[in-house]
C-alpha angles and dihedrals in degrees: 000000000000125000089244092055090047091052092049091050092055091085090066111082095198096056119111139139136236095256123110134177105258091218104095090211090061096040093133095044105115097186089100088067093057092043094052099043090142088064093057118102146162097218087106123033118198111201128193127183104248140318113274091216141009111298140172133228112301094009096096111106088006105078119128089217094047106117094214103026093098088053090053091048092053096043102040099039093089132074132313089022100046108113092007122152113261128192144134127260089225120041095199114106114235129144094204109074092194090062093048093048092049090051091049091051100043102034111066093185091052091052094045093049093050092047089050090049093052092046089056092052092049092045091056088055092057095205134143127222102344124183106259124205114196112201108217135008092262093055089049092052096046091045087064087065088052093050091053088057095039110038093172088092097041091106093050123121100254122195134179130212124182116251111262090244088072090054093044090058086061094038091242113141090142091055090051090053092046091051091052090049089053092054087049091056091051091049092049090048093056098041 
């Protein structure tokens, strides 16, 4: 990641990276991301559905109040994820995923604008065929719409992990982390 790329990405509120401060009291402190810019990469893209609330650059997946952000920190802090590009498919904040999916499906301009926004983010990264991890089945399904409009990533290695909410219902944080590690082993094997 170059300083120029990093600067260009600042205009996208959903952009963040898989780096967290290891001090649990400073979990949401994103200064470590800026300080370790050389560790940032686009070899792996971690893609969520949308932010549940208003956020700023680098806050996504790093909020102290984020229910699952500690899960993400624990699961995605290891290779090949460490330093990976993280963002959301849809930049609009909404806590109810059913509402966001309905809007995506019925509002063509909403869908086109979010696809355009994500394309711009990926274009700034200037990468080819990254491994992509979609968080949640809904993200995975809607990302197929994106790929039809952005065939550059159609040959990418695409993986799917259930949203942590599905694990929470079973009380299984450890299984979520294990499933992410399994995806990491597949990515390492192919790279």
